VOPAGU-2260 file (C-alpha; in pm, 1 decimal, decimal comma):
REM VOPAGU-2260
SITE   aa  ch    i         X         Y         Z
SITE  MET   A    0   10642,7    9983,0    5353,6
SITE  ARG   A    1   10706,2    9625,8    5466,7
SITE  ARG   A    2   10495,2    9680,6    5778,2
SITE  VAL   A    3   10212,4    9835,5    5575,4
SITE  ILE   A    4   10215,4    9530,3    5347,4
SITE  ILE   A    5   10200,3    9301,4    5652,4
SITE  LEU   A    6    9895,8    9488,7    5781,9
SITE  ALA   A    7    9728,1    9464,1    5441,9
SITE  LEU   A    8    9793,9    9089,4    5427,4
SITE  LEU   A    9    9657,6    9040,0    5778,6
SITE  PHE   A   10    9343,3    9231,5    5689,2
SITE  GLY   A   11    9304,1    9034,2    5365,8
SITE  GLY   A   12    9344,7    8706,6    5550,4
SITE  MET   A   13    9083,1    8796,6    5811,7
SITE  SER   A   14    8847,0    8916,2    5537,1
SITE  LEU   A   15    8869,1    8571,7    5377,6
SITE  ILE   A   16    8834,4    8377,6    5702,9
SITE  LEU   A   17    8551,1    8568,4    5873,1
SITE  PRO   A   18    8280,8    8484,6    5611,2
SITE  LEU   A   19    8342,8    8115,8    5679,4
SITE  GLY   A   20    8184,6    8165,6    6021,2
SITE  GLY   A   21    7843,7    8233,3    5866,2
SITE  GLY   A   22    7827,9    8592,0    5992,4
SITE  GLN   A   23    7897,3    8495,4    6351,5
SITE  SER   A   24    8151,6    8675,1    6567,8
SITE  SER   A   25    8511,7    8573,5    6502,1
SITE  PRO   A   26    8652,6    8319,7    6751,1
SITE  ALA   A   27    8828,3    8476,4    7047,0
SITE  LEU   A   28    9153,8    8289,5    6982,8
SITE  LEU   A   29    9160,5    8398,8    6618,0
SITE  THR   A   30    9094,6    8761,0    6714,2
SITE  PHE   A   31    9357,5    8743,6    6987,8
SITE  GLY   A   32    9621,7    8620,4    6743,5
SITE  PHE   A   33    9521,6    8875,1    6481,0
SITE  LEU   A   34    9543,1    9162,7    6728,2
SITE  ILE   A   35    9886,5    9053,0    6849,7
SITE  LEU   A   36   10025,9    9058,0    6496,4
SITE  ALA   A   37    9838,4    9365,5    6372,3
SITE  ALA   A   38    9895,3    9576,7    6684,3
SITE  TYR   A   39   10260,3    9474,2    6713,6
SITE  THR   A   40   10320,3    9564,8    6348,2
SITE  SER   A   41   10140,7    9897,0    6396,1
SITE  GLY   A   42   10352,5    9960,3    6704,1
SITE  GLU   A   43   10670,1    9909,7    6503,2
SITE  LEU   A   44   10530,5   10141,1    6236,0
SITE  ALA   A   45   10468,4   10404,9    6502,5
SITE  VAL   A   46   10826,4   10367,0    6627,2
SITE  SER   A   47   10956,8   10428,7    6275,1
SITE  LEU   A   48   10761,9   10758,1    6285,7
SITE  ARG   A   49   10920,4   10846,9    6622,8
SITE  LEU   A   50   10596,6   10782,3    6813,4
SITE  PRO   A   51   10542,6   10557,3    7117,1
SITE  ARG   A   52   10444,0   10198,5    7039,4
SITE  ILE   A   53   10124,1   10242,5    7237,0
SITE  ILE   A   54    9997,3   10485,3    6973,3
SITE  GLY   A   55   10038,4   10209,2    6716,1
SITE  TYR   A   56    9850,2    9962,1    6933,4
SITE  LEU   A   57    9562,9   10206,8    6988,3
SITE  LEU   A   58    9541,0   10301,8    6621,5
SITE  ALA   A   59    9542,7    9937,1    6516,0
SITE  GLY   A   60    9246,5    9872,5    6743,6
SITE  ALA   A   61    9060,7   10179,0    6617,6
SITE  VAL   A   62    9120,0   10098,2    6249,0
SITE  PHE   A   63    9038,9    9726,8    6271,4
SITE  GLY   A   64    8761,3    9782,0    6527,0
SITE  PRO   A   65    8386,6    9831,6    6476,9
SITE  SER   A   66    8417,8   10199,8    6383,0
SITE  VAL   A   67    8623,3   10147,1    6064,1
SITE  LEU   A   68    8703,4    9805,3    5913,1
SITE  GLY   A   69    8503,9    9592,7    6154,7
SITE  VAL   A   70    8749,7    9303,6    6171,7
SITE  VAL   A   71    8725,2    9313,0    6551,6
SITE  GLY   A   72    8353,0    9334,0    6622,8
SITE  GLU   A   73    8165,4    9398,0    6944,8
SITE  GLY   A   74    8118,4    9025,2    6997,3
SITE  ALA   A   75    8490,9    8961,9    6973,6
SITE  ARG   A   76    8561,5    9246,0    7214,3
SITE  GLU   A   77    8322,5    9095,2    7468,1
SITE  GLN   A   78    8485,8    8753,8    7427,9
SITE  LEU   A   79    8825,8    8907,4    7492,6
SITE  ALA   A   80    8711,4    9102,7    7799,3
SITE  PRO   A   81    8901,4    8858,5    8028,1
SITE  VAL   A   82    9221,3    8959,9    7847,9
SITE  SER   A   83    9163,8    9322,1    7943,8
SITE  SER   A   84    9088,9    9220,1    8302,4
SITE  LEU   A   85    9410,3    9015,5    8315,5
SITE  ALA   A   86    9610,1    9305,0    8169,2
SITE  ILE   A   87    9472,7    9547,9    8428,0
SITE  ALA   A   88    9561,8    9303,2    8706,5
SITE  LEU   A   89    9915,0    9261,9    8570,9
SITE  ILE   A   90    9958,8    9635,9    8530,9
SITE  ALA   A   91    9838,3    9701,9    8884,6
SITE  PHE   A   92   10071,6    9439,4    9034,0
SITE  LEU   A   93   10371,5    9563,1    8833,8
SITE  ALA   A   94   10294,0    9922,6    8928,7
SITE  GLY   A   95   10296,0    9834,8    9298,2
SITE  ALA   A   96   10612,0    9628,8    9256,6
SITE  GLU   A   97   10787,6    9931,9    9108,4
SITE  LEU   A   98   10768,1   10112,7    9443,0
SITE  ARG   A   99   11006,1   10049,6    9729,5
SITE  TRP   A  100   10910,6   10167,9   10076,1
SITE  GLN   A  101   11220,4   10383,6   10100,9
SITE  GLU   A  102   11124,1   10569,4    9784,5
SITE  VAL   A  103   10762,8   10611,3    9895,0
SITE  ARG   A  104   10884,3   10756,7   10223,9
SITE  ASP   A  105   11126,8   10991,5   10050,0
SITE  ARG   A  106   10884,7   11104,2    9775,8
SITE  GLY   A  107   10554,9   11082,0    9964,7
SITE  ARG   A  108   10536,0   11451,5   10046,7
SITE  THR   A  109   10613,1   11553,5    9688,5
SITE  ILE   A  110   10363,8   11308,2    9540,2
SITE  LEU   A  111   10081,3   11410,0    9772,4
SITE  ARG   A  112   10131,6   11783,8    9724,0
SITE  ILE   A  113   10143,8   11755,4    9346,0
SITE  LEU   A  114    9841,4   11525,2    9349,8
SITE  VAL   A  115    9631,7   11749,9    9574,0
SITE  SER   A  116    9708,8   12061,0    9368,4
SITE  GLU   A  117    9666,1   11894,1    9030,8
SITE  LEU   A  118    9348,4   11697,1    9101,8
SITE  GLY   A  119    9188,6   11983,8    9292,2
SITE  LEU   A  120    9251,5   12248,7    9028,4
SITE  THR   A  121    9156,9   12021,1    8738,4
SITE  PHE   A  122    8831,6   11925,6    8910,9
SITE  VAL   A  123    8735,6   12288,9    8975,9
SITE  LEU   A  124    8818,5   12404,3    8622,5
SITE  SER   A  125    8638,2   12109,5    8462,0
SITE  PHE   A  126    8328,9   12170,4    8675,1
SITE  ALA   A  127    8328,6   12541,6    8589,6
SITE  LEU   A  128    8362,1   12471,2    8216,0
SITE  ILE   A  129    8085,3   12211,0    8198,1
SITE  PHE   A  130    7858,6   12431,4    8408,9
SITE  ALA   A  131    7923,4   12729,2    8181,3
SITE  LEU   A  132    7856,5   12519,9    7867,1
SITE  ARG   A  133    7553,3   12340,7    8011,8
SITE  GLU   A  134    7318,9   12458,2    7735,2
SITE  TYR   A  135    7551,3   12300,4    7477,1
SITE  VAL   A  136    7602,4   11971,1    7661,5
SITE  PRO   A  137    7347,0   11705,6    7551,3
SITE  PHE   A  138    7280,3   11560,2    7897,3
SITE  LEU   A  139    7248,9   11904,7    8067,9
SITE  ARG   A  140    7047,4   12104,2    7815,0
SITE  GLY   A  141    6725,5   12229,3    7979,4
SITE  ALA   A  142    6786,9   12026,7    8297,8
SITE  PRO   A  143    6695,0   12153,3    8650,5
SITE  MET   A  144    6976,8   12312,5    8848,8
SITE  ALA   A  145    7005,8   12015,0    9087,5
SITE  THR   A  146    7055,7   11783,3    8789,4
SITE  VAL   A  147    7311,1   12018,9    8634,4
SITE  ILE   A  148    7517,6   12030,5    8954,3
SITE  ALA   A  149    7496,9   11653,5    9005,5
SITE  PHE   A  150    7613,9   11566,6    8654,9
SITE  CYS   A  151    7879,3   11838,7    8646,6
SITE  VAL   A  152    8024,7   11684,8    8963,9
SITE  LEU   A  153    8005,6   11333,4    8818,1
SITE  PHE   A  154    8169,8   11433,0    8490,5
SITE  SER   A  155    8446,3   11627,6    8666,2
SITE  SER   A  156    8519,1   11339,2    8904,6
SITE  ILE   A  157    8579,4   11110,9    8604,7
SITE  VAL   A  158    8762,4   11349,1    8372,5
SITE  ILE   A  159    9042,3   11407,4    8626,5
SITE  ILE   A  160    9146,8   11039,5    8623,8
SITE  HIS   A  161    9488,9   10936,9    8490,9
SITE  SER   A  162    9613,9   10610,6    8340,6
SITE  PRO   A  163    9862,3   10391,1    8531,3
SITE  ALA   A  164    9849,3   10148,0    8237,4
SITE  VAL   A  165    9988,3   10397,3    7987,0
SITE  THR   A  166   10239,2   10537,2    8236,6
SITE  MET   A  167   10376,2   10192,6    8318,2
SITE  ALA   A  168   10392,5   10093,1    7952,1
SITE  LEU   A  169   10588,4   10406,9    7857,1
SITE  LEU   A  170   10830,4   10370,8    8147,9
SITE  THR   A  171   10903,5   10007,9    8068,4
SITE  GLU   A  172   10933,6   10082,1    7696,5
SITE  THR   A  173   11179,3   10365,8    7748,3
SITE  GLY   A  174   11356,3   10238,3    8059,4
SITE  ALA   A  175   11321,8   10582,4    8218,2
SITE  ARG   A  176   11387,8   10586,4    8593,7
SITE  GLY   A  177   11469,7   10952,1    8666,4
SITE  PRO   A  178   11291,3   11199,8    8897,4
SITE  VAL   A  179   11023,9   11294,6    8644,2
SITE  ALA   A  180   10947,9   10929,4    8567,3
SITE  ARG   A  181   10935,2   10823,2    8932,2
SITE  THR   A  182   10727,9   11120,0    9047,5
SITE  THR   A  183   10480,8   11073,9    8761,4
SITE  LEU   A  184   10445,8   10704,6    8844,4
SITE  GLY   A  185   10385,3   10782,6    9210,5
SITE  VAL   A  186   10121,2   11043,6    9129,7
SITE  VAL   A  187    9921,3   10820,3    8894,8
SITE  LEU   A  188    9931,0   10527,4    9137,3
SITE  VAL   A  189    9815,0   10727,0    9439,5
SITE  SER   A  190    9557,5   10908,7    9226,2
SITE  ASP   A  191    9379,1   10580,3    9154,8
SITE  VAL   A  192    9295,4   10548,1    9524,1
SITE  VAL   A  193    9195,0   10914,3    9554,6
SITE  VAL   A  194    8971,0   10924,6    9247,1
SITE  VAL   A  195    8785,0   10608,2    9346,5
SITE  LEU   A  196    8702,6   10772,1    9678,7
SITE  LEU   A  197    8613,1   11101,9    9510,5
SITE  PHE   A  198    8393,0   10933,5    9251,7
SITE  SER   A  199    8212,8   10732,6    9518,9
SITE  GLY   A  200    8134,9   11056,3    9704,2
SITE  ALA   A  201    8028,2   11228,1    9381,0
SITE  LEU   A  202    7794,8   10941,1    9291,9
SITE  ALA   A  203    7642,3   10943,8    9640,1
SITE  LEU   A  204    7584,3   11321,1    9608,1
SITE  ALA   A  205    7429,2   11279,1    9263,5
SITE  GLN   A  206    7194,5   11008,2    9389,1
SITE  ALA   A  207    7086,8   11236,9    9671,6
SITE  LEU   A  208    7019,9   11530,3    9435,6
SITE  VAL   A  209    6877,1   11323,9    9147,8
SITE  PRO   A  210    6740,5   10988,9    9271,4
SITE  PRO   A  211    6781,2   10719,1    9003,0
SITE  VAL   A  212    6466,3   10578,2    8843,5
SITE  GLY   A  213    6396,4   10215,3    8934,5
SITE  THR   A  214    6460,4   10003,7    9239,8
SITE  ASP   A  215    6747,4    9803,1    9092,8
SITE  ALA   A  216    6983,4   10099,1    9050,0
SITE  PRO   A  217    7319,3   10047,0    9221,6
SITE  THR   A  218    7374,3   10237,3    9543,5
SITE  VAL   A  219    7689,6   10353,8    9712,8
SITE  SER   A  220    7726,9   10355,9   10090,4
SITE  ALA   A  221    8007,4   10469,2   10317,4
SITE  ALA   A  222    8048,2   10114,8   10450,7
SITE  ARG   A  223    8077,1    9972,9   10100,0
SITE  VAL   A  224    8333,2   10232,0    9993,2
SITE  GLY   A  225    8527,7   10180,7   10315,6
SITE  TRP   A  226    8548,5    9805,0   10261,5
SITE  GLU   A  227    8640,1    9838,4    9892,5
SITE  ILE   A  228    8936,2   10056,3    9986,9
SITE  GLY   A  229    9035,9    9928,2   10330,9
SITE  GLY   A  230    8962,0    9567,5   10242,5
SITE  ALA   A  231    9171,5    9600,5    9927,9
SITE  VAL   A  232    9472,7    9701,4   10139,2
SITE  VAL   A  233    9422,3    9409,6   10379,7
SITE  VAL   A  234    9361,1    9147,7   10111,2
SITE  GLY   A  235    9641,4    9281,8    9892,0
SITE  ALA   A  236    9890,4    9281,9   10178,4
SITE  ALA   A  237    9802,6    8920,4   10265,1
SITE  LEU   A  238    9839,6    8816,7    9901,7
SITE  GLY   A  239   10172,5    8998,0    9878,0
SITE  ALA   A  240   10298,6    8817,9   10188,6
SITE  VAL   A  241   10212,9    8479,4   10034,0
SITE  ILE   A  242   10394,2    8576,7    9714,1
SITE  ALA   A  243   10698,4    8684,1    9915,9
SITE  LEU   A  244   10705,9    8342,7   10087,0
SITE  TYR   A  245   10694,0    8171,2    9748,1
SITE  LEU   A  246   10982,3    8382,6    9621,3
SITE  ARG   A  247   11185,6    8304,9    9929,3
SITE  PHE   A  248   11138,6    7927,7    9949,9
SITE  VAL   A  249   11038,7    7811,0    9597,8
SITE  ARG   A  250   11131,1    8055,7    9317,5
SITE  ARG   A  251   11044,5    7813,8    9035,5
SITE  GLU   A  252   10839,3    7860,0    8716,3
SITE  LEU   A  253   10814,8    8234,5    8776,0
SITE  ALA   A  254   10662,7    8306,5    8434,8
SITE  LEU   A  255   10368,7    8075,4    8502,7
SITE  PHE   A  256   10348,2    8186,9    8865,2
SITE  ALA   A  257   10324,2    8551,2    8753,6
SITE  ILE   A  258   10013,9    8483,8    8542,5
SITE  ILE   A  259    9859,6    8277,2    8822,9
SITE  VAL   A  260    9916,8    8566,9    9063,9
SITE  ALA   A  261    9727,8    8806,2    8836,3
SITE  PHE   A  262    9440,2    8564,2    8773,3
SITE  PHE   A  263    9392,4    8461,9    9134,0
SITE  GLY   A  264    9451,1    8811,7    9267,0
SITE  ALA   A  265    9176,7    8956,2    9046,5
SITE  GLU   A  266    8940,1    8672,4    9136,3
SITE  ILE   A  267    9009,8    8705,8    9508,4
SITE  ALA   A  268    8938,7    9079,9    9485,2
SITE  ARG   A  269    8610,9    9008,7    9306,2
SITE  LEU   A  270    8499,5    8751,3    9562,8
SITE  ALA   A  271    8602,2    8975,3    9852,8
SITE  HIS   A  272    8425,6    9276,5    9692,1
SITE  THR   A  273    8739,5    9488,7    9711,9
SITE  GLU   A  274    8877,3    9731,6    9453,6
SITE  THR   A  275    9076,7    9515,7    9209,7
SITE  LEU   A  276    9337,9    9772,2    9110,6
SITE  LEU   A  277    9414,5    9869,0    9467,7
SITE  THR   A  278    9423,5    9502,8    9578,7
SITE  LEU   A  279    9679,0    9402,9    9313,4
SITE  LEU   A  280    9875,9    9724,5    9357,6
SITE  THR   A  281    9905,0    9656,8    9732,0
SITE  ALA   A  282    9999,2    9294,8    9662,6
SITE  GLY   A  283   10279,4    9403,4    9429,8
SITE  PHE   A  284   10403,9    9661,2    9678,5
SITE  ALA   A  285   10398,3    9411,7    9966,9
SITE  ALA   A  286   10564,5    9134,5    9764,8
SITE  GLU   A  287   10839,6    9368,1    9646,3
SITE  ASN   A  288   10916,5    9507,8    9989,9
SITE  LEU   A  289   10892,6    9179,5   10178,1
SITE  SER   A  290   11123,6    8999,0    9934,6
SITE  ALA   A  291   11491,2    9026,2    9863,1
SITE  GLU   A  292   11555,1    9279,8    9588,2
SITE  ALA   A  293   11688,7    9014,8    9348,8
SITE  HIS   A  294   11384,1    8791,8    9403,2
SITE  GLY   A  295   11141,1    9075,3    9340,9
SITE  ALA   A  296   11325,2    9179,3    9024,8
SITE  ALA   A  297   11312,8    8819,9    8895,1
SITE  LEU   A  298   10935,3    8806,0    8941,5
SITE  ARG   A  299   10884,6    9144,5    8771,5
SITE  HIS   A  300   11089,4    9043,3    8470,1
SITE  ALA   A  301   10908,9    8709,2    8442,9
SITE  MET   A  302   10573,0    8884,1    8464,0
SITE  GLU   A  303   10672,5    9136,0    8197,4
SITE  ARG   A  304   10783,6    8861,5    7959,7
SITE  SER   A  305   10468,1    8658,2    8014,1
SITE  ALA   A  306   10240,2    8960,2    7981,6
SITE  ALA   A  307   10387,1    9101,5    7659,1
SITE  PRO   A  308   10114,3    8974,8    7421,0
SITE  VAL   A  309    9844,5    9050,1    7679,7
SITE  PHE   A  310    9949,5    9415,4    7697,3
SITE  VAL   A  311    9956,8    9448,6    7319,0
SITE  VAL   A  312    9601,7    9312,3    7288,3
SITE  PHE   A  313    9483,3    9520,8    7585,3
SITE  PHE   A  314    9576,4    9850,2    7421,2
SITE  ALA   A  315    9444,7    9732,4    7084,7
SITE  LEU   A  316    9109,3    9649,6    7246,8
SITE  ALA   A  317    9109,9    9992,8    7410,8
SITE  GLY   A  318    9153,2   10146,2    7066,5
SITE  ALA   A  319    8874,4    9927,7    6925,8
SITE  GLY   A  320    8645,9   10062,0    7197,5
SITE  ILE   A  321    8676,1   10417,8    7066,5
SITE  ALA   A  322    8352,1   10493,3    6880,6
SITE  LEU   A  323    8457,2   10743,5    6616,4
SITE  ALA   A  324    8094,5   10830,3    6535,0
SITE  ASP   A  325    8034,5   10928,5    6897,2
SITE  VAL   A  326    8350,8   11138,6    6892,0
SITE  ALA   A  327    8232,5   11321,3    6578,8
SITE  ALA   A  328    7889,2   11386,9    6731,8
SITE  VAL   A  329    8030,4   11592,6    7020,6
SITE  TRP   A  330    8343,3   11729,9    6856,9
SITE  VAL   A  331    8250,9   12093,0    6933,4
SITE  LEU   A  332    8283,4   12027,9    7307,8
SITE  LEU   A  333    8600,4   11822,9    7289,6
SITE  ILE   A  334    8858,6   12095,5    7231,5
SITE  PRO   A  335    8758,4   12317,8    7527,8
SITE  ILE   A  336    8725,1   12018,6    7763,2
SITE  VAL   A  337    9060,7   11868,8    7664,9
SITE  ALA   A  338    9229,9   12210,2    7673,4
SITE  VAL   A  339    9091,3   12304,8    8016,5
SITE  ARG   A  340    9184,1   11962,1    8157,4
SITE  MET   A  341    9540,6   11999,9    8030,8
SITE  ALA   A  342    9558,4   12352,7    8169,1
SITE  GLY   A  343    9444,0   12228,8    8509,7
SITE  ILE   A  344    9697,6   11944,9    8508,4
SITE  TRP   A  345    9979,1   12178,5    8402,7
SITE  ALA   A  346    9900,9   12455,3    8651,5
SITE  GLY   A  347    9821,0   12216,9    8935,8
SITE  SER   A  348   10138,5   12013,3    8885,8
SITE  TRP   A  349   10348,7   12328,8    8870,6
SITE  LEU   A  350   10192,4   12466,9    9187,5
SITE  GLY   A  351   10229,9   12132,5    9363,6
SITE  ALA   A  352   10594,6   12105,4    9264,1
SITE  ARG   A  353   10659,1   12459,4    9390,1
SITE  TRP   A  354   10474,5   12375,0    9712,0
SITE  ALA   A  355   10686,9   12064,0    9760,4
SITE  GLY   A  356   11007,7   12246,6    9665,8
SITE  VAL   A  357   11118,3   11979,8    9416,8
SITE  HIS   A  358   11360,6   11998,5    9127,0
SITE  ARG   A  359   11265,6   12239,0    8851,5
SITE  ALA   A  360   11236,4   11959,7    8590,2
SITE  GLU   A  361   10961,1   11788,1    8786,6
SITE  GLY   A  362   10758,5   12106,9    8799,8
SITE  ARG   A  363   10798,9   12157,4    8425,9
SITE  TYR   A  364   10747,0   11805,9    8290,8
SITE  VAL   A  365   10546,2   11586,8    8531,7
SITE  TRP   A  366   10215,7   11724,2    8399,7
SITE  MET   A  367   10288,4   11578,3    8054,7
SITE  GLY   A  368   10278,2   11229,4    8203,1
SITE  LEU   A  369    9934,6   11284,9    8356,8
SITE  VAL   A  370    9733,1   11350,2    8040,2
SITE  SER   A  371    9659,4   10987,2    7942,0
SITE  GLN   A  372    9334,5   10818,8    8043,8
SITE  ALA   A  373    9212,8   10457,9    8022,8
SITE  GLY   A  374    9102,4   10158,4    8228,6
SITE  VAL   A  375    8951,3   10285,0    8553,8
SITE  ALA   A  376    8800,4   10593,8    8391,3
SITE  ILE   A  377    8608,4   10379,2    8142,3
SITE  GLY   A  378    8478,7   10162,0    8423,0
SITE  LEU   A  379    8353,7   10460,1    8623,7
SITE  ALA   A  380    8181,2   10606,9    8317,5
SITE  ARG   A  381    8000,1   10276,2    8274,4
SITE  VAL   A  382    7886,9   10289,9    8637,5
SITE  VAL   A  383    7726,3   10629,3    8573,2
SITE  SER   A  384    7550,9   10496,4    8262,0
SITE  GLU   A  385    7413,6   10204,2    8466,8
SITE  VAL   A  386    7281,4   10429,0    8744,0
SITE  TYR   A  387    7138,2   10686,4    8499,4
SITE  PRO   A  388    7068,7   10505,5    8167,8
SITE  ASN   A  389    6961,4   10818,6    7979,1
SITE  ARG   A  390    7168,2   11114,8    8096,3
SITE  GLY   A  391    7443,9   10886,2    8224,4
SITE  GLY   A  392    7473,5   10719,3    7884,4
SITE  GLN   A  393    7514,3   11059,1    7717,8
SITE  LEU   A  394    7771,3   11157,4    7980,7
SITE  ALA   A  395    7965,3   10837,4    7910,4
SITE  THR   A  396    7959,5   10908,7    7536,6
SITE  LEU   A  397    8103,6   11258,0    7582,8
SITE  PHE   A  398    8365,4   11131,8    7825,1
SITE  LEU   A  399    8475,6   10847,6    7596,8
SITE  ALA   A  400    8519,3   11101,2    7317,5
SITE  VAL   A  401    8740,7   11310,3    7548,7
SITE  LEU   A  402    8925,5   10995,6    7654,0
SITE  ALA   A  403    8994,4   10906,6    7290,3
SITE  ILE   A  404    9189,3   11232,0    7247,4
SITE  ASN   A  405    9370,1   11210,8    7581,3
SITE  GLN   A  406    9455,0   10846,7    7518,9
SITE  THR   A  407    9620,1   10944,8    7190,0
SITE  LEU   A  408    9797,7   11263,3    7302,3
SITE  GLY   A  409    9905,6   11135,3    7644,3
SITE  PRO   A  410   10177,3   10885,3    7541,9
SITE  ILE   A  411   10325,5   11133,6    7294,9
SITE  LEU   A  412   10344,4   11411,2    7554,4
SITE  PHE   A  413   10491,4   11181,6    7820,5
SITE  ARG   A  414   10766,3   11062,5    7589,1
SITE  ILE   A  415   10848,4   11424,2    7499,7
SITE  ALA   A  416   10865,8   11504,9    7872,3
SITE  LEU   A  417   11106,7   11217,5    7940,8
SITE  ALA   A  418   11323,1   11322,6    7647,0
SITE  ARG   A  419   11337,0   11686,9    7756,3
SITE  ALA   A  420   11415,4   11583,2    8112,7
SITE  GLY   A  421   11704,1   11372,1    7981,9
SITE  GLU   A  422   11564,9   11049,5    8127,7
SITE  LEU   A  423   11542,0   10839,4    7810,9
SITE  ALA   A  424   11796,9   10563,5    7761,5
SITE  PRO   A  425   12097,4   10704,8    7572,3
SITE  GLU   A  426   12085,9   10417,8    7324,0
SITE  GLY   A  427   11750,3   10548,2    7197,9
SITE  ARG   A  428   11579,5   10211,9    7231,0
SITE  ALA   A  429   11245,2   10360,2    7133,1
SITE  ALA   A  430   11383,7   10430,6    6788,4
SITE  GLY   A  431   11318,3   10068,8    6707,0
SITE  THR   A  432   11645,5    9965,8    6542,1
SITE  ALA   A  433   11759,0    9607,3    6565,9
SITE  GLU   A  434   12080,8    9704,7    6738,8
SITE  ASP   A  435   11892,9    9904,8    7000,5
SITE  GLU   A  436   11653,6    9618,6    7066,2
SITE  GLU   A  437   11944,2    9380,9    7120,5
SITE  ASP   A  438   12112,7    9625,2    7356,4
SITE  ALA   A  439   11787,0    9663,0    7547,9
SITE  ALA   A  440   11710,3    9290,8    7567,7
SITE  PRO   A  441   11797,9    9250,1    7937,9
SITE  GLU   A  442   11564,0    9538,5    8025,2
SITE  PRO   A  443   11187,9    9496,2    8074,1
SITE  ALA   A  444   11104,3    9777,1    7832,4
SITE  ALA   A  445   11082,6    9568,3    7518,8
SITE  THR   A  446   10874,8    9297,1    7672,9
SITE  VAL   A  447   10594,1    9512,5    7806,2
SITE  ALA   A  448   10587,2    9709,9    7485,1
SITE  GLY   A  449   10510,6    9392,0    7298,5
SITE  GLN   A  450   10845,0    9258,6    7179,2
SITE  ALA   A  451   11058,1    8986,9    7327,3
SITE  PRO   A  452   11430,0    8939,5    7266,9
SITE  ASP   A  453   11514,4    8740,1    6958,0
SITE  ARG   A  454   11161,6    8617,8    6887,0
SITE  SER   A  455   10828,4    8736,0    6752,7
SITE  PRO   A  456   10558,6    8822,4    7005,1
SITE  ALA   A  457   10329,8    8572,1    6833,3
């Protein structure tokens, strides 16, 4: 009840302050502070209901966003876009820093076989479903066969994407480091590289079958895709080497240095025209493996502490981006699409685990960590809507509605998987008690989830 009262007071305060701006969009700093407090409180409320904190962050964004209460409007979301970009850069770097070369070498075969089976089967099933329902899909109804095939391929290449952001947040919140957690993390990280390549090929095929209208439409070439991927590895490795040198010879002001790394890394990737996620992921991997283990751990913990409020606002903004009216407009299609996607992930992961000959728990539970979607998937849907403003915009609307469900169910399923696999911390830190939070203070889980030891996230 106390947390509900806090949320009501925050809403009342914003309702009194916003009219003072003469109907203009709320200042970015005010919205940022409001989202930290509101999302953090909602996260604690979710914990009291035995749900992951991320669900609270997402729901806070959805409730206070444009679709419901309108406290966080479209203008405020645009102003806070750099926060989302910073969060994605931090997440990518931390994800890469979680992997040691020895573990990649030991688990590489398992990760690749699960990924190939899961992505391949999910893509085929999603394509078959959308093709079969083409007369019920707004952007395919009455379209020529070439258009149907092109957009079925585009939609399927996006719907198979996972969410490293949600996976990382759940792992740091729970402190899970067992086989299911590590295999899931490896799959979602490698999948980012694979799906970018797959989507680029799908978009090139769609442009060949259905040429975009207008001369300014973006184009995709093999050389461009090759540089975005290969260049990202080169640039990221160089950046990681510089970070490793800093950790070896300086090692001061790591909290500030961590934020600078994310900012400059994202900007360098933009200027070099490389894939940002892959660039920062490679930088984190290189920095971790070129540094002493203690130095790398110190940087990770400093980055997690510095990024705590950024992550809270990032997930709240993701929730605010869910257009509930768009979800309601295509609700008939959502259940079969979400169900078939989950079936493909489950069957593909199970087959991949059997193929790799891994422990039974990985075959049973890894799929539950692959349901979430966010970040990269949204960006790719926007690319389609830019290339094809009409049909592509309708495709993006349907996909965002599917994403809204996966984004909500994914964290819940992943936490259930970790619990069933016995990989959650025995103290039950996610329960949210004060004693548990104190016990977990040395761990990074609390910080990334939006709480810092002995102080408010604000």
